[in-house]
C-alpha atoms as an extended CHARMM CRD file, in Angstrom:
* protein
*
        69  EXT
         1         1  MET       CA             21.6670000000       -1.3900000000        6.5150000000  PROA      1               0.0000000000
         2         2  LYS       CA             21.2810000000        1.4250000000        4.0840000000  PROA      2               0.0000000000
         3         3  GLY       CA             17.7540000000        2.1510000000        2.9020000000  PROA      3               0.0000000000
         4         4  LEU       CA             15.9760000000        0.0720000000        5.5190000000  PROA      4               0.0000000000
         5         5  ARG       CA             14.7330000000        2.9690000000        7.6500000000  PROA      5               0.0000000000
         6         6  TRP       CA             12.7880000000        4.8080000000        4.9450000000  PROA      6               0.0000000000
         7         7  ARG       CA             11.3350000000        1.5480000000        3.6620000000  PROA      7               0.0000000000
         8         8  LEU       CA             10.0600000000        0.6630000000        7.1220000000  PROA      8               0.0000000000
         9         9  ILE       CA              8.5670000000        4.1190000000        7.5920000000  PROA      9               0.0000000000
        10        10  PHE       CA              7.0120000000        3.8410000000        4.1210000000  PROA      10              0.0000000000
        11        11  SER       CA              5.5900000000        0.4190000000        5.0140000000  PROA      11              0.0000000000
        12        12  ILE       CA              3.9290000000        1.8100000000        8.1300000000  PROA      12              0.0000000000
        13        13  PHE       CA              2.5270000000        5.1220000000        6.9280000000  PROA      13              0.0000000000
        14        14  VAL       CA              1.4380000000        4.3150000000        3.3670000000  PROA      14              0.0000000000
        15        15  PRO       CA             -1.0530000000        1.5630000000        4.3470000000  PROA      15              0.0000000000
        16        16  ILE       CA             -2.4550000000        3.8320000000        7.0740000000  PROA      16              0.0000000000
        17        17  GLY       CA             -2.8720000000        6.6030000000        4.5040000000  PROA      17              0.0000000000
        18        18  TRP       CA             -4.3770000000        4.1490000000        2.0110000000  PROA      18              0.0000000000
        19        19  LEU       CA             -6.9390000000        2.9300000000        4.5300000000  PROA      19              0.0000000000
        20        20  SER       CA             -7.8580000000        6.4660000000        5.5520000000  PROA      20              0.0000000000
        21        21  LEU       CA             -8.2860000000        7.7320000000        2.0080000000  PROA      21              0.0000000000
        22        22  THR       CA            -10.2560000000        4.7540000000        0.7330000000  PROA      22              0.0000000000
        23        23  LEU       CA            -12.6440000000        4.8620000000        3.6810000000  PROA      23              0.0000000000
        24        24  LEU       CA            -13.1240000000        8.6050000000        3.2590000000  PROA      24              0.0000000000
        25        25  TYR       CA            -13.6750000000        8.2260000000       -0.4750000000  PROA      25              0.0000000000
        26        26  VAL       CA            -16.1570000000        5.3900000000       -0.2060000000  PROA      26              0.0000000000
        27        27  GLY       CA            -17.9030000000        6.9620000000        2.7750000000  PROA      27              0.0000000000
        28        28  PHE       CA            -18.3020000000       10.5190000000        1.5180000000  PROA      28              0.0000000000
        29        29  TRP       CA            -17.4980000000       10.9990000000       -2.1620000000  PROA      29              0.0000000000
        30        30  ALA       CA            -18.6460000000        7.7690000000       -3.8020000000  PROA      30              0.0000000000
        31        31  GLY       CA            -22.3200000000        8.1630000000       -2.9810000000  PROA      31              0.0000000000
        32        32  GLY       CA            -23.4330000000        7.2230000000       -6.4880000000  PROA      32              0.0000000000
        33        33  PHE       CA            -21.6130000000        3.8850000000       -6.4310000000  PROA      33              0.0000000000
        34        34  THR       CA            -23.2540000000        0.6000000000       -5.5590000000  PROA      34              0.0000000000
        35        35  LEU       CA            -21.8690000000       -1.6410000000       -2.8180000000  PROA      35              0.0000000000
        36        36  PHE       CA            -20.2820000000       -3.8670000000       -5.4550000000  PROA      36              0.0000000000
        37        37  GLN       CA            -18.5300000000       -0.9120000000       -7.0980000000  PROA      37              0.0000000000
        38        38  SER       CA            -17.2430000000        0.3020000000       -3.7410000000  PROA      38              0.0000000000
        39        39  VAL       CA            -15.8410000000       -3.1440000000       -2.9000000000  PROA      39              0.0000000000
        40        40  ILE       CA            -14.1700000000       -3.3710000000       -6.3250000000  PROA      40              0.0000000000
        41        41  LEU       CA            -12.6920000000        0.0950000000       -5.8270000000  PROA      41              0.0000000000
        42        42  ILE       CA            -11.1590000000       -0.9450000000       -2.5120000000  PROA      42              0.0000000000
        43        43  LEU       CA             -9.8270000000       -4.2270000000       -3.9330000000  PROA      43              0.0000000000
        44        44  VAL       CA             -8.2160000000       -2.5480000000       -6.9470000000  PROA      44              0.0000000000
        45        45  SER       CA             -6.6280000000        0.1090000000       -4.7610000000  PROA      45              0.0000000000
        46        46  LEU       CA             -5.3680000000       -2.6680000000       -2.4500000000  PROA      46              0.0000000000
        47        47  LEU       CA             -3.7430000000       -4.3970000000       -5.4300000000  PROA      47              0.0000000000
        48        48  LEU       CA             -2.0810000000       -1.1220000000       -6.4130000000  PROA      48              0.0000000000
        49        49  LEU       CA             -0.8760000000       -0.6420000000       -2.8450000000  PROA      49              0.0000000000
        50        50  GLY       CA              0.6120000000       -4.1360000000       -2.8650000000  PROA      50              0.0000000000
        51        51  GLY       CA              2.3690000000       -3.4370000000       -6.1420000000  PROA      51              0.0000000000
        52        52  VAL       CA              3.8910000000       -0.2200000000       -4.8490000000  PROA      52              0.0000000000
        53        53  MET       CA              4.9780000000       -1.8460000000       -1.5930000000  PROA      53              0.0000000000
        54        54  GLY       CA              6.4290000000       -4.7880000000       -3.4870000000  PROA      54              0.0000000000
        55        55  ALA       CA              8.3550000000       -2.5040000000       -5.8250000000  PROA      55              0.0000000000
        56        56  VAL       CA              9.8560000000       -0.6390000000       -2.8810000000  PROA      56              0.0000000000
        57        57  TRP       CA             11.0250000000       -3.8210000000       -1.1500000000  PROA      57              0.0000000000
        58        58  VAL       CA             12.1030000000       -5.8420000000       -4.1840000000  PROA      58              0.0000000000
        59        59  ALA       CA             14.7930000000       -3.2730000000       -4.9440000000  PROA      59              0.0000000000
        60        60  TRP       CA             16.2340000000       -3.6240000000       -1.4350000000  PROA      60              0.0000000000
        61        61  GLY       CA             16.0460000000       -7.3880000000       -0.9220000000  PROA      61              0.0000000000
        62        62  PRO       CA             18.6490000000       -8.7380000000       -3.3430000000  PROA      62              0.0000000000
        63        63  ARG       CA             21.2660000000       -6.2050000000       -2.2400000000  PROA      63              0.0000000000
        64        64  TYR       CA             21.1510000000       -7.1890000000        1.4280000000  PROA      64              0.0000000000
        65        65  ARG       CA             20.1520000000      -10.8530000000        1.3520000000  PROA      65              0.0000000000
        66        66  HSD       CA             23.6090000000      -11.9090000000        2.5490000000  PROA      66              0.0000000000
        67        67  ALA       CA             23.0920000000       -9.9670000000        5.7930000000  PROA      67              0.0000000000
        68        68  TRP       CA             20.1330000000      -12.1950000000        6.7530000000  PROA      68              0.0000000000
        69        69  ASP       CA             21.7910000000      -15.5540000000        6.0010000000  PROA      69              0.0000000000
């Protein structure tokens, strides 16, 4: 199915990159933030990650839904 491979690769590597960058940011560069601010930062970035991942997959799903029936 066309477009599935890059979406799967995207779905594997982007969350790994997100986790790495957020942990590095909170651990090293966000020294002036409180614990609450750091948790909010991670939650907001997680929501953004979910939105990006959803946008990538929602474009593919309706086109190939007949293949999974």
